[in-house]
N, C-alpha and C positions, 0 to 999 in steps of 0.2 A: 703308398701308391697302389700296391697290389690289392690291398683291401678295398680301396675306393673303386678300382676298375672292376673288381669282382662284384661289388655292390651294384654298380651300374648295369653290369651284364645280367645280374640276377633279378633286379627289380625294375629295370628300364628307366632309371632316373633321367628325367629331362625330356624324354621323348613325347609323352602324352601332353605335357604342358605346351610344347612348341606346336604340336598338332592342333591344340585347342585354339590357337590364334591364326589358323590358316585362312579363315574366311571372315569377312567383315561381320556377318551375322553372328558368328561365334564370338568375335572380339567384343561385340556390343553387350555381351553378357557380363563383362568384367569392367570394374573401375580401375583407374590408374593408381598404382601403389603410391607414387610420389605425391600426387594431388590428394589422395586420401590421407596421407600423413599430414599434409599442410592443413587439411580440414580439422584434424585432431589438434594441431597447435592453435588453430583459431578458437577451438573450444576452450583451450587453456587461457587464451587471451580474454575470452568472454568472462572468465572468472575474475579477471582484473577489472573488467568494465562493469561488473555486477555490483550496484550500490548496496545490495543486501549482504555482501560479505564485509567483515571488518576491514578497516583501511589497510593495516599492515599485511593482512592476508592477501588483499588485492595487489599490494606492492610485490609480495612474494610471487604471485602468478605472473605479474608483469616481468619479473626477472627470469622466471622459468621459461616464459615464451621466448625471450632472447637467447637464453642458454640452449634451448632446444633447437632454435634456428641456426645457431652456430654449428651445432653438431650435424644438422642436416646439410649445411654447406660443406663441412669438412669431409663428409662421407658420401652422401647421396648426390649432391650437385657435382662434387669432384668426380665421381664415377661416371655421371652422364657426360661431363665435359671430356673425359678420357675416351669414352665410347665415340663421341662425335668426332674428336680429333683423329681417332683411329679408323674412321670410315665405316663404323658399324651401322648397318641399315636394317638389320633384322628387327622384327616387331615383337613386342612383349604380348602377353595374353590379352591386353586391352586394345591391341591393334596399332599402338603408336610406336614410331621409331624413337631412338634416343634423342635425335634432333627435335622432333615434335614434342616429346616430353619436356625437354629442356626449355623450349620456348614457352610452353604452358606453365611450367614451374616458375620461370622468371616473372611472368605476368602476375601469377597468383601471389608471389612473394611481395611484389610491389604494392599490391592492395593490402596485404597483411602488415607490412611495415608502416604504411600510411595509417591504418587503424591503430597500430601499436603506439605510435608517437602522438597521434591525436588523443588517445587515451591518457597519455602522460600530461600533455599540455592542458587539456580541457577538464580532466577528472582528477588524476592522482596528484599532480603538483598543487593545484588549488586546495584540494582536501588536506594534503599534508601541511600546507601553510596554515589552514584554519585550525589544525591540531598542533601547532607549535613547531613544525618542521619547515625551515626556510632554506632555500638554496640561493646563495647570494653571489654576485660578481664582486671582485675586489673594488670596482668603482662605487659600489653601494656601501662600503664599509666605513666606519668612523676612523678617525686618525689613530685611536687606541687599538682598534682591531687590525688596522693595516700594520701597525708596529709589531703586534703579536705575530701576524702572518709573516712578516719579513724575517723575524727571528726564527720562526718555525722553518721557513724556506731555507735559510742559511744553515741551520743546524741539522735538518732532517732530509731535505730534498736536494739542495745543490750538490752535496758531496757525491751523490750517486747518478747525476746527470752527465751526459756526454753530448755536447753539440757536434753535429755532423754536417759539414759543408758538402754541397753537391756541385762539382765542377770537374773539368778534365783530369785533375789530379786526385779528386775524391769522388769516386763513382758512387752511385746510389747504394746506400747501406743495405745489408741483409737483415731486414726487420723480422722479428720473431712473430709467430702465429698469435693472433688475438691479443696483441699488446696495444696500449694506447700510445699514439704518436702525434707529434705536432709538426706540420710543414710550415716553414716560415719564409716569407718573402722579405728580403732586406736589401738595403742599398748602402753601398760603400764607395768611397772615393779611391780611384785607382788611376795613377798617372794623370792626374788633373781632371778626370771626368768621373761622373757618378754612374756606377754600373749596378744593375740589379742581379741578385743571386737568390738561390733557394738553399735552404738548410733543413735538417730534420733533427728533432729531439725525441728520443723514446723515453716514455715514463716507465721506470722499472716496476715490475709487478710487486716488489716487496713493499711498495708504498701504498697506503690506503687510497682508494679511489675517491673518497670524500674526506675532507679535513673538517673536523668539528671545532668551532670557535669556542673559547672559554666563556661561560656565562654563570652568573651568580643565581639566576632564577631557573625556571623550568623550560625556558626557550631552548630549542635545539637548532642552531644556525650552522650551516655547512657551506663550504666552498669546494667545488669540484677540483680535483688535483690538476686537471688540464688547465683550468683557469689560473691556479696558483702559479704553475710554470709559465703560462703565457704572460702573466703580469710582470714577471721578473726576467723576461727574455733578454732585455738589454744587458743584464748582468752576464749572460752567457756569450753575447756577441758584442763586446766593447768596440767602440769606434765605428759602429754601423747605425743605420736608422731602420727600425722595424716598421715595415709597411703594412704588415698584416700577418696573422697566423690562424691556422685552421687545424682542428683535430681530425685524425683519421685512424682507421684500424683495418688491418688485413686479416682475412681468414684464409687458411691454407689447407690443401689436401692433407688429411690426417690419417688416411688409411695406411695400414702397414702391409708391406709386400716382402716378408722374409722368404728366402728360398729354403723351404723346409726339407726338400729332398736332398739338397747338397750341403745343408748346414751341418757341420760336425758338432756344433754346440748350439742347440736351439735357444738356450738362455742368452748367449752372446748375440745371436742373430736378431732376436727380438729387441735386445737392448740397443743394438746399433740402429734399428729401424725407429725406435722411440726417439733417439737423438736426431735422426734425419728428419723426423716429422716436423720439427720446429721451423725448418727451412724449405719445405716442399713448395710446389707451385701454388701461387695465389689463385683463389677461386672467387674472391669477393673483396670489394673495396667499399668501406663505409666512410663517409666524410661529411663534415659540417655542410649544411644545405647552402650556406652563403659563400662557400669557397668559389673563387672565380673559375670559369670554365677552362681557361687556359691552363691553370694549375691542375685541375681535375684531369684534363686530357693528358697532361705530362705524366702524372702518376699512373694513369691507365696504361699509357704506352710503355712506360718503364716496366710495369708489372705484367705486361702482355695480356691485358684484360680489355674488354670492350665496354661500351656504355651499358649493355645489358647486365654487366657484372657490378654495376655501381648502385649504391644506395645512398641517397641524400638524406641526412639525419637532422631533424629539427628537435633536438632534445639530448639527453645524456647518451654519449656514444658507446658506453659499455654498461648497459643496464644490469647485467648479471651481477656486477660487483656492488650494486645497491642492496644486495642481500645482507650486507653488513648492517644496514639500518634496521632491517627486519630482525636480525639475530641479536642486535644490541639493545633493542628497546622492548620492554616487557609490560607496557601499559595494557592492562587487562581488557579495557574497553576497545582497544584497537586490534585485538587478536581473537582467534577462536578460544573458547573456554579451555583451560588447561585440562588435559586428559593424561593421566598416568595409568598405564595398563595394569590391572590388578595382578598380583601374584597368586595364581590359583592354588587352592589347598589340595593336598593329596586326598584320594578317595578314603573314606572312613575305614579305619582298621589297617591301613598300609603304613609300614614303618618308614619307608624311603622310596625314592623314585624308581629304583629297580623293582621293588616289590609292587609298586603301582603299575608298572608296565607289564609285569607278569600277570597281574590281576586282570587287566584288559588293555586293549589298544587305547591310546590317547591321541585325540585330535586337537591340535593347537591352531587357533585363528589369530594371526598377528595383523595389526598391532593391538588388537582388542584384548588379547591375552599376552602376557609379558614374554618376551624372547629370553628372559632370564632362565626359564625352564630348560631351554636348549643349552644355554651356557652352563647351567648346573649339571645337566646330563654329562657334558664333556668334562667339567672340572671334577665331578665325582668319579668318573671313569679314570681320569688321570691319577687320582690319589688312591683309588681302591686297589689294595694288593691282590684281589682276586681277578682283576682285569688283566688279561694277557696281551691283548693287541687292540689297536685303534686304527681304523682306516677312514679317511675323509677326503671329500672333494672340496676344493676351494676355488671359487670363480671370481667373486669380488669380495676381497677380505676387508676392505675399509681400514679405518685408522684405529679401531678398537682392538686392544691387545688380548682380550680375554680368550677368544677362540684359539688363535695361534699360541697364546701363552699356555693354554691347557695342553695343547699338543706337545709343546716343548717340555712342559713339566712331566708329562707322561713318559717322554723319552728319557728324561733325567731320572725317572724312577725305574728304568730298566725295561719298560714295556716296548713291544714291537709297534712302532708308529709309522704309518705311511700317509703322506699327504699328496694328493693329486692336484697340483696347482696349474690352473689354466693361464699361461703367460699371455695369451692373445685376447683376454677379456678387454674389449675396446675401452680405451682411455683409463684403464686400471693397470696397464702393463707395467709401468714403472713401480707402482706400489706392490704388485705381485712379485716382481723380480726382487725387490728389497726383502719381502717376507720369505721368499724361497731361500735366500742366502742365510737368513737368521734361523730358519727351521733346520737347514742342513748343519749349521754350526752347532745346533742343540742336539744333534743326533737323530733327527727325523729323516726318514727315507723319503726324499722328494722326487716325484715323478711328474713329467710334463705331458703325459697323455700319448695319443696316437697321432702320427704324422698325417696331416690333412684334415683332422677332425678336432673341433673344439669340444672340450669336456664341459658340458653345460648342466649335466644332472647334479642334483643336490642330495648327497648321500653321506651318512656316517654309520660305520659298523663298529660295534664294540663287542669283543670276544671275551667272555667272562667264565671263569671256572667256578661252578657251584656244587653243592653237595650231591646233586643228582647228575652231574656231568657238565659238559661245555654248553653254554647257551649264548646265542647271538642276539644282541640288542641293536635295533636299527632305528635311525631317524631318516626320514625321507621328506622332501619339502618342495614347494614351488618357488621358494626364494633363497637368496644367498645366505651364507653364514656370516652375516654382517649385522651386528647389533644396532648400528646406527640406522641403516635403511630399514631394519625391522620395526623401527618406531614410526616410519613414514610410509611404508608400502604395505598393502594388504596381501598376506600370504597364508598358505595353509601347510601345516606340517603334521606328520604322523610318527608317533613313537610306538614301536611294536617289538615283540620278540617271537612272532610267528616263525616257525622253523622253515616253512617254504619260502617266505620272503627273505629270511636270513640267508638261505642257500642261494637264491637268485642274486642278492646283493653281493655275496662272496664271489660269484661267478663273474659279475660285471666288473668288480675290482680286478679280478684275475685277468680279464680281457684287456683292461686298460693298462695294467702294469706289466703284463707278461707278453708272450708271443703266441699265446694259445688262440684257437679258433673260437668263433662265437658258438655258445651252447644255448639252444632254445630255453627260454625261461618258463617257469611254471606259473608264476603270478604276475610278474612285471611285463610291461610292454617296453621294448628297447628300440631306440633309433640308433643307427640307420638301418637296422636289420628287418624289423617287421612292423613297426609302429604305423607307418603310412598305410600299408596294406590292410592292417587290422582296423584302423579307423575308417577307411573307406568301406570295409566289409560291415562294420557296425551300422554305418549310415544306410547302406543298401539293405541290411536286414530290417531296419525300421520301415523302409519303403515296402518291402515284401509283406511285412506284417500289416501295414495299413491297407494294402490291396486285398488281403485276406480277411479284413475286418477285425484284426486283433489290435490290442492297445499299442499305440505307437506314438512316441514323443522324443524330441531331442532338445536338451538344454545344454549349451556350451558357453563357458566363460573363459576368455583368453585375452591376450594383449593384441594379437594381430591374426588376420585371416587372409592368406595370399595364395595358398596352394590351389592350382587349377583343378586337379583331380578331386580334391575335397569339395570344392565349390560346385563342380558338376554333379557330384554325388548328392549334395544338399539340394540342388535343383531337382534332381530325379525324385528325391524323397518328398519335396514340396508338391511336385506334380502328382505323386501317389496319395497325397492327402495328409502327410505327416505335419503336425504342428511343430515348428522349429523356432525356439527363442535363442538368439545369439547375443551374448554380451561381449562386445569387442571394444576394448578401450581405445585402441589406436587405429592402425591401418586395417581397412576391410575392402577387399576387391570384389566382393559379392554384391550384386544389385538386388535388394529385397523389394517385395511388393510389386513385382512385374507380373501382369496378368498372364496366365498360362505358363509361367516359368517359376515364380518365387512368391506368389501371393500368400503362401502359408509361412513365410519366413519374416521374422521381425529382428532387426538389428538395433541394439541400443548401446550407448556408451555413457559411462558415468565418470564425470570429472569433478572431484571434490577435494576435501582436505587431505586425504591420503591417496597415494598413487595406487590405483587398482592393478594388481600384479598376479593374482592367483589364477591358475588354470584348472578348471573343473569341467568334466564332461559326463553328462547323464544320458543314458539310453534306456527307454522304457522296456524294450525287449519282451513284448507280449505279456506284460505283467510280472516279469522277473527282472527288475531294474539292475543296471550295472552303473557303477560310479567309478570314474577314473580321475585321478589328481596327479599333477606332476609339473615338470619343468618346461614342457614343449608347447609352443604355439603351433597353429596350423599354417606353417610356413615351410617352403622347400628347404631352407637352411636347417631348420630344426629336424625335419624328417630325414635329410640326406647328408648333411655336412656337420652334424654334431652328435655326440653321445648324449642321448636324452632318455629319461625314464618316466613312465607313467605307472602309478601304483593303484591297486583297487582299494576301495573302502568296503570291508566285508562285515564288520561289526554292525548288527542291526541298529543298535542305539546311535552309532555314528552316522549310519546311512540316513536315519531320520533327521539328524541334525543337519547334514549336508543339504538335504532336500528342503526342509522346512525353514532353515535359517540361511545358510550360505548361498542358496540359489533363490529361494522364494523372496527374501527381503530385497535384494537388488532388483528383482523383476517387478517389485511393487513401487520402486522409486519414481516419484513424479515431481521431484524438486531439482535434482542434479542430473537426471537422465536426459540424454539427447537421442533422437531416433533418426536413423539413416533413411533417406528417401531414395527412390529409384534413380534420381539424377545425380547422386553422389553428395548432395548437400544434407546437412543435419538440421533438425528442428527440435526445439526444446519440448520436453514432455508437457502435455496439457493436464492441468490439475482438475480432474473431474470429480474428485472426492477430497477427503482430508489430506493435507500435505504429508508425504512420507519421504523422508530423507534417509536412505539406507545406512549411510555411515553413522549418522546420529543414532539410529535404532540399534546398530551394533554396539555403540558405546554404552547405551542404556542397558542393553542385554548383558554386556560384559561386567558392568558394575553389580549386577544381580547374581552373577555366577560365583560359586565358592569352591567348586571342585574341578579337577582336570577332566578333559574329555570333550 
């Protein structure tokens, strides 16, 4: 807390952003962050609607759209509803109050859900059927199939179902977040008269969302789990008459609110919050479109929701779980061509990875270059008797055991091993808690970071005793130490043994694990201490250079752009004549192409096979370019509420590669790029020349590379 207050006093965190929204003229300069995110999710949905994509890839994007929307409700809509209920009327930088934003968001989501399920009914489901995938109701099955389905139901499904009556003796059950449920209207005879009742059955998550019927040929016929349960409801409610049943699903507030200041045990506090998340306030009700209004209203009233929180669904109620079809079918003509990232060879004349790093800095571009190089770096360090210590940050560890396994092995070999585990990595909290305990049991010193700040930087430090003394080897990255996502996300990593960077990384780890004060860094830019100020200064320097007639240019690639001060600085640079190319995958609150304000700014977003995740910043600097890479987006949370690191690229060979490949190739994309317009909407790139798909070019480039770097 003391550190946070000192930061605010020193850097004025929050003040200039609020001042930026004081007038309507100023507010008109900014786009709304929530609506901007929804436009990003629309671009994901467009990949599902694009007939140029292989069918199962389209299904994948359909599922991702749904999963993204779930998270948006769990965090962003939940936050807006809390602000409205709390009477917050202050305006964000775009000039909207929480209530105004919530209304706009609800209207935009209605259109998106309409597009999403129209895509399913009119495009995906018919195409899947033409390619041998059929989704059948029990009423469409043969007697043989029905017999098989009944046996499956009795053996696999019925034992884990619990029918829940709703009456004065049985209040409405506490349904878990994002589970499939069935509300049933039934009739039973009581004291000589027939009375209607409601009941609920929850489909356990341990069951597959779709049940595949046995076939002797290549056909793939499925029945949705909800339809299986619905068909056999009479078995769960004997002596009643089933009048109707409808599927529904709740989304709940999933933000964690641990009291870090008073928590004696942060691990226990986070664990308790993860448990409570499953039963938090509902923020959304999805239900079959044909459910009677009376039953819908009863559910809304019970859950303390309004009609604005209701989504009527004409299609599968839990699309994200259809990913099982994508993952389980490997028909080559229905998927993107298989790409296995090549394992780059060591530079000629180098005996091992440590020698290669001593020879020169190594730049890795994932997933086009295998993440196995990073795993090898850790595993070699764990086994090498000359390695004395390993320090590493872990944000999203994933399910792959190799990274944490290497750290545990290193501790088993007697090395000093420290792991900084971020327990508050959203939706990975339970996984990180589990790995934290295993690491501690193996003898690793586990640290949970600084109170009030997420540890988001990606760093690994290896201290090695060599013939000429102690040398520090460092890996820095834009992405997590997660071999699974490293195959799906585009990220950039640097392996180096430069002494000045090693010293900086050592000091950052000491800051995180100890009680020491921040020490200014020589090479790295560190948030929340100086990154924001320096980034603004770099942008303003380009503006001054442009006014003086010197070379000036800004290219920035990131996931999100929200910070008001950064946006204002970019506007000033544009007005000074600086050409600015921004590649922002998701949220962007800057309005480009506004005359007199931002006509020199272009914003593009690439949505393709891999999730664009790297953060790269280029400043021309009057002919002396600077290249910065790291973990931070241009967002207030990254600048002021997280420990973030940006590192320079100084090797001339790597600088050329960053400019001519990592930046130039995405800037030339005219197939998967979308351009942001001044009104906040996006338009597909216009192909004025030969088609250029940047991710496909990177794949071709990777297949031709044989050395690291």
